[in-house]
MMTF fields as JSON, N, C-alpha, C and O atoms, coordinates in Angstrom:
{
  "mmtfVersion": "1.0.0",
  "mmtfProducer": "UNKNOWN",
  "numBonds": 439,
  "numAtoms": 440,
  "numGroups": 110,
  "numChains": 1,
  "numModels": 1,
  "chainsPerModel": [1],
  "groupsPerChain": [110],
  "chainIdList": ["A"],
  "bondAtomList": [4, 2, 8, 6, 12, 10, 16, 14, 20, 18, 24, 22, 28, 26, 32, 30, 36, 34, 40, 38, 44, 42, 48, 46, 52, 50, 56, 54, 60, 58, 64, 62, 68, 66, 72, 70, 76, 74, 80, 78, 84, 82, 88, 86, 92, 90, 96, 94, 100, 98, 104, 102, 108, 106, 112, 110, 116, 114, 120, 118, 124, 122, 128, 126, 132, 130, 136, 134, 140, 138, 144, 142, 148, 146, 152, 150, 156, 154, 160, 158, 164, 162, 168, 166, 172, 170, 176, 174, 180, 178, 184, 182, 188, 186, 192, 190, 196, 194, 200, 198, 204, 202, 208, 206, 212, 210, 216, 214, 220, 218, 224, 222, 228, 226, 232, 230, 236, 234, 240, 238, 244, 242, 248, 246, 252, 250, 256, 254, 260, 258, 264, 262, 268, 266, 272, 270, 276, 274, 280, 278, 284, 282, 288, 286, 292, 290, 296, 294, 300, 298, 304, 302, 308, 306, 312, 310, 316, 314, 320, 318, 324, 322, 328, 326, 332, 330, 336, 334, 340, 338, 344, 342, 348, 346, 352, 350, 356, 354, 360, 358, 364, 362, 368, 366, 372, 370, 376, 374, 380, 378, 384, 382, 388, 386, 392, 390, 396, 394, 400, 398, 404, 402, 408, 406, 412, 410, 416, 414, 420, 418, 424, 422, 428, 426, 432, 430, 436, 434],
  "bondOrderList": [1, 1, 1, 1, 1, 1, 1, 1, 1, 1, 1, 1, 1, 1, 1, 1, 1, 1, 1, 1, 1, 1, 1, 1, 1, 1, 1, 1, 1, 1, 1, 1, 1, 1, 1, 1, 1, 1, 1, 1, 1, 1, 1, 1, 1, 1, 1, 1, 1, 1, 1, 1, 1, 1, 1, 1, 1, 1, 1, 1, 1, 1, 1, 1, 1, 1, 1, 1, 1, 1, 1, 1, 1, 1, 1, 1, 1, 1, 1, 1, 1, 1, 1, 1, 1, 1, 1, 1, 1, 1, 1, 1, 1, 1, 1, 1, 1, 1, 1, 1, 1, 1, 1, 1, 1, 1, 1, 1, 1],
  "groupList": [{"groupName": "MET", "atomNameList": ["N", "CA", "C", "O"], "elementList": ["N", "C", "C", "O"], "formalChargeList": [0, 0, 0, 0], "bondAtomList": [1, 0, 2, 1, 3, 2], "bondOrderList": [1, 1, 2], "singleLetterCode": "M", "chemCompType": "L-PEPTIDE LINKING"}, {"groupName": "ILE", "atomNameList": ["N", "CA", "C", "O"], "elementList": ["N", "C", "C", "O"], "formalChargeList": [0, 0, 0, 0], "bondAtomList": [1, 0, 2, 1, 3, 2], "bondOrderList": [1, 1, 2], "singleLetterCode": "I", "chemCompType": "L-PEPTIDE LINKING"}, {"groupName": "PRO", "atomNameList": ["N", "CA", "C", "O"], "elementList": ["N", "C", "C", "O"], "formalChargeList": [0, 0, 0, 0], "bondAtomList": [1, 0, 2, 1, 3, 2], "bondOrderList": [1, 1, 2], "singleLetterCode": "P", "chemCompType": "L-PEPTIDE LINKING"}, {"groupName": "PHE", "atomNameList": ["N", "CA", "C", "O"], "elementList": ["N", "C", "C", "O"], "formalChargeList": [0, 0, 0, 0], "bondAtomList": [1, 0, 2, 1, 3, 2], "bondOrderList": [1, 1, 2], "singleLetterCode": "F", "chemCompType": "L-PEPTIDE LINKING"}, {"groupName": "TRP", "atomNameList": ["N", "CA", "C", "O"], "elementList": ["N", "C", "C", "O"], "formalChargeList": [0, 0, 0, 0], "bondAtomList": [1, 0, 2, 1, 3, 2], "bondOrderList": [1, 1, 2], "singleLetterCode": "W", "chemCompType": "L-PEPTIDE LINKING"}, {"groupName": "ASP", "atomNameList": ["N", "CA", "C", "O"], "elementList": ["N", "C", "C", "O"], "formalChargeList": [0, 0, 0, 0], "bondAtomList": [1, 0, 2, 1, 3, 2], "bondOrderList": [1, 1, 2], "singleLetterCode": "D", "chemCompType": "L-PEPTIDE LINKING"}, {"groupName": "TYR", "atomNameList": ["N", "CA", "C", "O"], "elementList": ["N", "C", "C", "O"], "formalChargeList": [0, 0, 0, 0], "bondAtomList": [1, 0, 2, 1, 3, 2], "bondOrderList": [1, 1, 2], "singleLetterCode": "Y", "chemCompType": "L-PEPTIDE LINKING"}, {"groupName": "ARG", "atomNameList": ["N", "CA", "C", "O"], "elementList": ["N", "C", "C", "O"], "formalChargeList": [0, 0, 0, 0], "bondAtomList": [1, 0, 2, 1, 3, 2], "bondOrderList": [1, 1, 2], "singleLetterCode": "R", "chemCompType": "L-PEPTIDE LINKING"}, {"groupName": "LEU", "atomNameList": ["N", "CA", "C", "O"], "elementList": ["N", "C", "C", "O"], "formalChargeList": [0, 0, 0, 0], "bondAtomList": [1, 0, 2, 1, 3, 2], "bondOrderList": [1, 1, 2], "singleLetterCode": "L", "chemCompType": "L-PEPTIDE LINKING"}, {"groupName": "VAL", "atomNameList": ["N", "CA", "C", "O"], "elementList": ["N", "C", "C", "O"], "formalChargeList": [0, 0, 0, 0], "bondAtomList": [1, 0, 2, 1, 3, 2], "bondOrderList": [1, 1, 2], "singleLetterCode": "V", "chemCompType": "L-PEPTIDE LINKING"}, {"groupName": "ALA", "atomNameList": ["N", "CA", "C", "O"], "elementList": ["N", "C", "C", "O"], "formalChargeList": [0, 0, 0, 0], "bondAtomList": [1, 0, 2, 1, 3, 2], "bondOrderList": [1, 1, 2], "singleLetterCode": "A", "chemCompType": "L-PEPTIDE LINKING"}, {"groupName": "SER", "atomNameList": ["N", "CA", "C", "O"], "elementList": ["N", "C", "C", "O"], "formalChargeList": [0, 0, 0, 0], "bondAtomList": [1, 0, 2, 1, 3, 2], "bondOrderList": [1, 1, 2], "singleLetterCode": "S", "chemCompType": "L-PEPTIDE LINKING"}, {"groupName": "THR", "atomNameList": ["N", "CA", "C", "O"], "elementList": ["N", "C", "C", "O"], "formalChargeList": [0, 0, 0, 0], "bondAtomList": [1, 0, 2, 1, 3, 2], "bondOrderList": [1, 1, 2], "singleLetterCode": "T", "chemCompType": "L-PEPTIDE LINKING"}, {"groupName": "HIS", "atomNameList": ["N", "CA", "C", "O"], "elementList": ["N", "C", "C", "O"], "formalChargeList": [0, 0, 0, 0], "bondAtomList": [1, 0, 2, 1, 3, 2], "bondOrderList": [1, 1, 2], "singleLetterCode": "H", "chemCompType": "L-PEPTIDE LINKING"}, {"groupName": "GLU", "atomNameList": ["N", "CA", "C", "O"], "elementList": ["N", "C", "C", "O"], "formalChargeList": [0, 0, 0, 0], "bondAtomList": [1, 0, 2, 1, 3, 2], "bondOrderList": [1, 1, 2], "singleLetterCode": "E", "chemCompType": "L-PEPTIDE LINKING"}, {"groupName": "GLN", "atomNameList": ["N", "CA", "C", "O"], "elementList": ["N", "C", "C", "O"], "formalChargeList": [0, 0, 0, 0], "bondAtomList": [1, 0, 2, 1, 3, 2], "bondOrderList": [1, 1, 2], "singleLetterCode": "Q", "chemCompType": "L-PEPTIDE LINKING"}, {"groupName": "LYS", "atomNameList": ["N", "CA", "C", "O"], "elementList": ["N", "C", "C", "O"], "formalChargeList": [0, 0, 0, 0], "bondAtomList": [1, 0, 2, 1, 3, 2], "bondOrderList": [1, 1, 2], "singleLetterCode": "K", "chemCompType": "L-PEPTIDE LINKING"}, {"groupName": "GLY", "atomNameList": ["N", "CA", "C", "O"], "elementList": ["N", "C", "C", "O"], "formalChargeList": [0, 0, 0, 0], "bondAtomList": [1, 0, 2, 1, 3, 2], "bondOrderList": [1, 1, 2], "singleLetterCode": "G", "chemCompType": "PEPTIDE LINKING"}, {"groupName": "ASN", "atomNameList": ["N", "CA", "C", "O"], "elementList": ["N", "C", "C", "O"], "formalChargeList": [0, 0, 0, 0], "bondAtomList": [1, 0, 2, 1, 3, 2], "bondOrderList": [1, 1, 2], "singleLetterCode": "N", "chemCompType": "L-PEPTIDE LINKING"}],
  "groupTypeList": [0, 1, 2, 3, 4, 5, 6, 7, 8, 2, 0, 7, 9, 1, 10, 9, 11, 10, 8, 7, 10, 3, 4, 12, 7, 13, 2, 5, 10, 14, 15, 2, 8, 16, 10, 4, 6, 14, 14, 9, 12, 17, 10, 11, 4, 10, 15, 2, 10, 5, 1, 16, 10, 7, 6, 7, 11, 10, 11, 9, 8, 16, 18, 7, 7, 9, 1, 3, 18, 1, 16, 17, 18, 5, 6, 7, 8, 9, 9, 17, 1, 10, 6, 16, 8, 15, 9, 9, 6, 9, 16, 3, 9, 17, 12, 13, 16, 14, 6, 5, 10, 1, 5, 10, 14, 12, 9, 14, 0, 17],
  "groupIdList": [1, 2, 3, 4, 5, 6, 7, 8, 9, 10, 11, 12, 13, 14, 15, 16, 17, 18, 19, 20, 21, 22, 23, 24, 25, 26, 27, 28, 29, 30, 31, 32, 33, 34, 35, 36, 37, 38, 39, 40, 41, 42, 43, 44, 45, 46, 47, 48, 49, 50, 51, 52, 53, 54, 55, 56, 57, 58, 59, 60, 61, 62, 63, 64, 65, 66, 67, 68, 69, 70, 71, 72, 73, 74, 75, 76, 77, 78, 79, 80, 81, 82, 83, 84, 85, 86, 87, 88, 89, 90, 91, 92, 93, 94, 95, 96, 97, 98, 99, 100, 101, 102, 103, 104, 105, 106, 107, 108, 109, 110],
  "secStructList": [7, 7, 7, 4, 4, 4, 1, 7, 7, 7, 7, 3, 3, 3, 7, 2, 2, 2, 2, 2, 2, 2, 2, 2, 2, 7, 4, 4, 4, 2, 2, 2, 2, 2, 2, 2, 2, 2, 2, 2, 2, 6, 7, 7, 7, 1, 1, 2, 2, 2, 2, 2, 2, 2, 7, 6, 6, 7, 3, 3, 7, 1, 6, 6, 3, 3, 3, 3, 3, 3, 6, 6, 6, 6, 3, 3, 3, 3, 3, 3, 3, 3, 6, 6, 6, 6, 3, 3, 3, 3, 3, 3, 3, 3, 3, 2, 2, 2, 2, 6, 6, 1, 7, 6, 6, 6, 7, 7, 7, 7],
  "xCoordList": [27.795, 26.453, 25.778, 25.889, 24.973, 24.186, 22.74, 22.074, 22.202, 20.865, 19.884, 20.128, 18.845, 17.806, 17.249, 16.842, 17.19, 16.634, 17.516, 17.058, 18.785, 19.702, 19.644, 20.234, 18.931, 18.674, 17.612, 16.643, 17.725, 16.742, 15.775, 16.04, 14.706, 13.776, 12.785, 12.594, 12.191, 11.118, 9.875, 9.614, 9.11, 7.923, 6.892, 6.82, 6.108, 4.87, 3.732, 3.748, 2.643, 1.38, 0.362, 0.105, -0.193, -1.314, -2.626, -2.794, -3.615, -4.903, -5.014, -5.696, -4.326, -4.424, -5.853, -6.291, -6.594, -8.011, -8.823, -9.773, -8.484, -9.192, -8.95, -9.859, -7.741, -7.429, -8.232, -8.858, -8.254, -8.98, -10.525, -11.161, -11.058, -12.431, -12.775, -13.827, -11.815, -11.997, -11.931, -12.784, -11.031, -10.918, -12.038, -12.355, -12.673, -13.845, -14.994, -15.8, -15.073, -16.147, -15.694, -16.548, -14.456, -13.865, -12.81, -11.617, -13.191, -12.22, -11.077, -9.979, -11.335, -10.248, -9.103, -8.043, -9.373, -8.315, -7.499, -6.44, -7.824, -7.036, -5.59, -4.698, -5.33, -3.932, -3.064, -1.908, -3.641, -2.902, -2.603, -1.476, -3.56, -3.326, -2.331, -1.479, -2.448, -1.481, -0.023, 0.974, 0.039, 1.376, 1.912, 3.104, 1.026, 1.446, 1.99, 3.067, 1.128, 1.577, 2.862, 3.707, 3.095, 4.386, 5.578, 6.636, 5.329, 6.462, 6.788, 7.935, 5.668, 5.855, 6.499, 7.433, 6.06, 6.627, 8.083, 8.782, 8.535, 9.945, 10.78, 11.987, 10.158, 10.87, 11.229, 10.809, 12.079, 12.483, 12.636, 13.582, 11.564, 11.532, 11.93, 11.437, 12.861, 13.29, 12.628, 12.498, 12.196, 11.665, 10.778, 10.781, 10.045, 9.11, 9.828, 9.252, 11.111, 11.835, 12.046, 12.161, 12.109, 12.32, 10.985, 11.058, 9.924, 8.626, 8.532, 8.206, 8.847, 8.754, 9.703, 9.412, 10.851, 11.806, 11.167, 11.472, 10.383, 9.718, 8.247, 7.835, 7.632, 6.202, 6.092, 5.707, 6.409, 6.48, 5.147, 5.074, 4.06, 2.733, 2.129, 1.019, 2.838, 2.352, 2.414, 3.247, 1.41, 1.314, 1.639, 0.972, 2.623, 3.015, 2.313, 2.434, 1.58, 0.837, 1.498, 2.464, 0.972, 1.505, 0.912, 0.085, 1.401, 1.024, 1.444, 0.757, 2.539, 3.111, 2.141, 2.218, 1.245, 0.281, 0.754, 1.371, 0.436, 0.786, -0.394, -1.104, -0.66, -1.683, -1.101, -0.26, -1.52, -1.123, -2.247, -3.426, -1.837, -2.806, -2.706, -1.632, -3.847, -3.93, -4.599, -5.522, -4.159, -4.663, -4.814, -5.902, -3.632, -3.627, -4.443, -5.002, -4.605, -5.258, -6.774, -7.534, -7.23, -8.72, -9.133, -10.237, -8.207, -8.461, -7.406, -6.34, -7.838, -6.868, -6.68, -7.583, -5.416, -5.049, -4.321, -3.261, -4.871, -4.246, -3.638, -4.316, -2.409, -1.772, -1.139, -0.886, -0.869, -0.07, 1.229, 1.158, 2.43, 3.642, 4.426, 4.63, 4.868, 5.668, 7.123, 7.468, 7.835, 9.131, 10.148, 10.791, 10.223, 11.147, 10.699, 11.556, 9.453, 8.855, 8.778, 8.58, 8.931, 8.757, 7.364, 7.189, 6.413, 5.032, 4.144, 4.226, 3.352, 2.438, 1.012, 0.637, 0.238, -1.157, -2.038, -1.965, -2.9, -3.917, -5.068, -5.753, -5.21, -6.245, -7.452, -8.564, -7.305, -8.463, -8.104, -6.998, -8.989, -8.864, -10.294, -11.289, -10.287, -11.65, -11.556, -10.46, -12.775, -12.866, -12.511, -12.351, -12.415, -12.219, -13.317, -13.112, -14.555, -15.823, -15.768, -16.097, -15.364, -15.352, -14.144, -14.263, -13.033, -11.906, -12.257, -11.758, -13.101, -13.446, -14.307, -14.503, -14.808, -15.763, -15.016, -15.624, -13.689, -12.917, -11.876, -11.613, -11.332, -10.09, -9.013, -9.044, -8.028, -7.001, -6.057, -5.365, -5.983, -5.104, -5.647, -4.863, -6.896, -7.458, -8.227, -8.617, -8.466, -9.274, -8.745, -7.53, -9.629, -9.14, -10.171, -11.351, -9.62, -10.486, -11.486, -11.177, -12.75, -13.798, -14.522, -15.408],
  "yCoordList": [-6.214, -6.703, -5.646, -4.506, -5.937, -5.023, -4.951, -5.985, -3.699, -3.622, -4.199, -4.129, -4.729, -5.424, -4.379, -4.763, -3.063, -2.084, -1.777, -1.133, -2.145, -1.973, -3.059, -2.893, -4.161, -5.182, -4.736, -4.13, -4.997, -4.601, -5.875, -6.741, -5.868, -6.958, -6.633, -5.46, -7.575, -7.248, -6.735, -7.04, -5.919, -5.335, -6.426, -7.401, -6.261, -7.122, -6.248, -5.048, -6.902, -6.253, -6.761, -7.955, -5.775, -6.151, -5.797, -4.732, -6.727, -6.593, -6.973, -6.306, -8.102, -8.705, -9.105, -9.174, -9.376, -9.84, -8.683, -8.961, -7.424, -6.355, -6.337, -6.03, -6.663, -6.765, -7.895, -7.739, -8.964, -10.302, -9.879, -10.202, -9.21, -8.924, -7.981, -8.108, -6.994, -6.171, -6.903, -6.638, -7.768, -8.452, -9.439, -9.897, -9.802, -10.717, -9.919, -10.455, -8.623, -7.774, -7.232, -6.977, -7.058, -6.533, -7.473, -7.2, -8.507, -9.631, -9.074, -9.63, -8.013, -7.458, -6.79, -6.429, -6.649, -6.05, -7.199, -6.888, -8.414, -9.494, -9.495, -9.269, -9.742, -9.88, -8.523, -8.606, -7.379, -6.133, -6.131, -5.832, -6.447, -6.311, -7.427, -7.197, -8.62, -9.667, -9.239, -9.519, -8.549, -8.175, -7.056, -7.039, -6.097, -5.113, -5.781, -5.477, -6.709, -7.383, -8.049, -7.94, -8.776, -9.433, -8.499, -8.734, -7.451, -6.429, -5.787, -5.563, -5.517, -4.856, -5.793, -5.375, -7.069, -8.001, -8.339, -8.985, -7.964, -8.233, -6.92, -6.927, -5.841, -4.536, -4.351, -5.057, -3.289, -2.824, -1.353, -0.838, -0.638, 0.837, 1.447, 1.071, 2.429, 3.175, 4.477, 5.057, 4.989, 6.415, 6.555, 5.654, 7.548, 7.761, 7.793, 7.453, 8.209, 8.301, 6.931, 6.78, 5.882, 4.492, 4.065, 3.377, 4.479, 4.184, 4.845, 4.249, 6.098, 6.961, 6.468, 6.593, 5.9, 5.293, 4.188, 4.034, 3.487, 2.323, 2.623, 2.135, 3.369, 3.851, 5.258, 6.016, 5.666, 7.176, 7.87, 9.057, 7.091, 7.732, 7.651, 8.134, 7.055, 6.985, 8.409, 9.237, 8.614, 9.973, 9.827, 9.053, 10.532, 10.389, 11.546, 12.715, 11.166, 12.14, 12.229, 11.524, 13.094, 13.208, 11.976, 11.23, 11.837, 10.697, 9.418, 8.414, 9.373, 8.136, 7.341, 6.117, 8.087, 7.483, 7.566, 8.534, 6.567, 6.526, 6.107, 5.197, 6.679, 6.283, 5.668, 6.278, 4.394, 3.676, 3.658, 3.488, 3.831, 3.598, 2.119, 1.637, 1.426, 0.009, -0.171, 0.574, -1.176, -1.474, -0.247, 0.179, 0.286, 1.51, 2.603, 3.337, 2.83, 3.918, 3.673, 4.602, 2.433, 2.118, 2.151, 2.56, 1.706, 1.632, 2.444, 2.803, 2.722, 3.352, 2.462, 1.775, 2.536, 1.796, 2.735, 3.265, 2.931, 3.816, 2.956, 2.078, 3.17, 2.495, 3.391, 4.553, 2.944, 3.551, 2.724, 1.496, 3.368, 2.64, 3.0, 4.171, 1.919, 2.066, 1.543, 0.362, 2.555, 2.289, 1.432, 0.489, 1.831, 1.137, -0.279, -1.155, -0.567, -1.894, -2.678, -3.893, -1.983, -2.626, -3.234, -4.364, -2.43, -2.923, -1.856, -0.638, -2.44, -1.693, -2.117, -3.289, -1.078, -1.299, -0.903, 0.242, -1.786, -1.396, -0.598, -1.097, 0.581, 1.496, 1.607, 1.769, 1.529, 1.586, 1.058, 1.316, 0.308, -0.045, 0.105, -0.389, 0.888, 1.128, 1.68, 1.85, 1.988, 2.64, 4.208, 4.716, 4.85, 6.329, 6.978, 7.964, 6.497, 7.171, 6.894, 7.755, 5.736, 5.421, 6.27, 6.826, 6.333, 7.175, 8.597, 9.284, 9.121, 10.56, 10.872, 12.041, 9.876, 10.022, 9.903, 10.092, 9.589, 9.425, 10.566, 11.368, 10.555, 11.478, 10.372, 9.491, 10.461, 9.462, 9.63, 8.666, 10.838, 11.048, 10.398, 10.185, 10.101, 9.605, 8.295, 7.733, 7.785, 6.681, 5.464, 5.268, 4.58, 3.284, 2.262, 2.551, 1.038, -0.02, -0.259, -0.25, -0.478, -0.649, -1.867, -2.175],
  "zCoordList": [17.575, 17.28, 16.669, 17.12, 15.526, 14.755, 15.239, 15.304, 15.6, 16.135, 15.078, 13.873, 15.547, 14.601, 13.653, 12.556, 13.982, 13.029, 11.978, 11.034, 11.962, 10.925, 9.822, 8.754, 10.091, 9.116, 8.219, 8.678, 6.952, 5.956, 5.683, 4.85, 6.439, 6.246, 5.13, 4.81, 4.568, 3.546, 4.272, 5.435, 3.494, 4.054, 4.299, 3.551, 5.328, 5.665, 5.359, 5.633, 4.736, 4.454, 5.458, 5.611, 6.125, 7.038, 6.461, 5.866, 6.639, 6.081, 4.694, 3.916, 4.306, 3.028, 2.749, 1.6, 3.861, 3.616, 2.967, 2.235, 3.21, 2.57, 1.024, 0.253, 0.612, -0.794, -1.334, -2.383, -0.722, -1.2, -1.329, -2.332, -0.373, -0.401, -1.586, -2.212, -1.878, -2.921, -4.242, -5.089, -4.483, -5.88, -5.968, -7.065, -4.839, -5.026, -5.618, -6.378, -5.27, -5.845, -7.223, -8.072, -7.455, -8.622, -9.202, -9.071, -9.802, -10.282, -11.15, -11.166, -11.844, -12.819, -11.934, -12.446, -10.6, -9.744, -9.168, -8.623, -9.21, -8.511, -8.961, -8.144, -10.24, -10.633, -10.353, -9.936, -10.586, -10.247, -8.69, -8.293, -7.864, -6.428, -5.998, -5.14, -6.594, -6.201, -6.696, -6.03, -7.894, -8.33, -7.413, -7.109, -6.958, -6.025, -4.697, -4.184, -4.216, -2.944, -3.098, -2.209, -4.221, -4.378, -4.4, -3.815, -5.101, -5.15, -3.785, -3.4, -3.096, -1.826, -0.85, -0.166, -0.727, 0.26, -0.163, 0.618, -1.271, -1.732, -1.558, -1.802, -1.151, -1.062, 0.403, 1.32, 0.518, 1.92, 1.758, 1.163, 2.372, 2.229, 3.525, 4.589, 3.431, 4.671, 4.703, 5.782, 3.607, 3.404, 2.238, 1.399, 2.096, 0.927, -0.408, -1.441, -0.384, -1.667, -2.203, -3.419, -1.356, -1.77, -2.6, -3.618, -2.132, -2.836, -4.239, -5.265, -4.147, -5.372, -6.377, -7.567, -6.009, -6.961, -7.743, -8.926, -7.209, -7.85, -8.452, -9.504, -7.745, -8.062, -8.304, -7.414, -9.467, -9.717, -9.583, -9.264, -9.839, -9.797, -8.383, -8.161, -7.446, -6.005, -5.518, -5.888, -4.617, -3.97, -2.48, -1.793, -1.968, -0.644, 0.1, -0.265, 1.152, 2.02, 3.364, 3.653, 4.17, 5.658, 6.366, 5.843, 7.573, 8.4, 7.788, 7.978, 7.053, 6.524, 5.595, 5.483, 4.952, 4.08, 2.562, 2.117, 1.896, 0.427, -0.391, 0.035, -1.506, -2.416, -3.578, -4.239, -3.911, -5.188, -6.23, -5.921, -7.405, -8.513, -8.968, -9.328, -8.94, -9.253, -10.541, -10.868, -11.332, -12.646, -13.529, -13.918, -13.813, -14.748, -14.171, -14.986, -12.954, -12.305, -12.274, -12.001, -12.551, -12.304, -10.858, -10.5, -10.043, -8.606, -7.843, -8.341, -6.48, -5.623, -4.386, -3.909, -3.906, -2.709, -1.761, -2.093, -0.623, 0.461, 1.534, 2.07, 1.861, 2.884, 3.897, 3.582, 5.072, 6.036, 6.22, 6.207, 6.393, 6.429, 7.697, 8.019, 8.419, 9.54, 9.006, 8.991, 8.609, 7.982, 8.893, 8.431, 10.156, 11.044, 11.228, 11.346, 11.263, 11.494, 10.091, 10.072, 9.017, 7.72, 7.539, 7.083, 7.916, 7.892, 6.99, 7.152, 6.094, 5.288, 5.738, 5.696, 6.174, 6.643, 5.555, 5.108, 5.073, 4.071, 4.781, 5.673, 4.349, 5.045, 4.112, 4.616, 2.768, 1.846, 0.541, 0.066, -0.102, -1.501, -2.055, -1.524, -3.252, -3.824, -5.2, -5.734, -5.837, -7.088, -6.932, -5.823, -8.006, -7.918, -7.298, -6.59, -7.501, -6.876, -5.324, -4.508, -5.0, -3.52, -2.903, -1.812, -3.628, -3.099, -3.022, -2.13, -3.908, -3.793, -2.58, -2.246, -1.938, -0.835, 0.516, 1.569, 0.491, 1.756, 1.917, 1.021, 3.102, 3.362, 3.423, 4.282, 2.44, 2.363, 3.586, 3.913, 4.307, 5.346, 6.673, 7.599, 6.766, 7.985, 7.838, 8.861, 6.673, 6.463, 7.071, 7.09, 7.601, 8.267, 7.706, 7.507, 7.467, 7.068, 8.233, 9.424, 7.715, 8.824, 8.653, 9.451]
}
């Protein structure tokens, strides 16, 4: 019998509502965020190197946090990743100005 953690399940994204709320305010971000979501939910990441292999511009931080550039770096998306559970938690999505006002290693959606 193979333990369940040895199966490679696709990633699940938690707090899609935060992405939806953001693209409601910034309609030009809708398609790039939907494309990111589709790619992520089709992926299976076991470690940060798996992310960097697909997203070379992604920044991997401590605390299993990753920063993605969205829409040609117009926006920033900060996520937390539980690799064993295959879950991506949206922690922040915003403009560069909004991003500059947060600590990406500790920010939580509020």
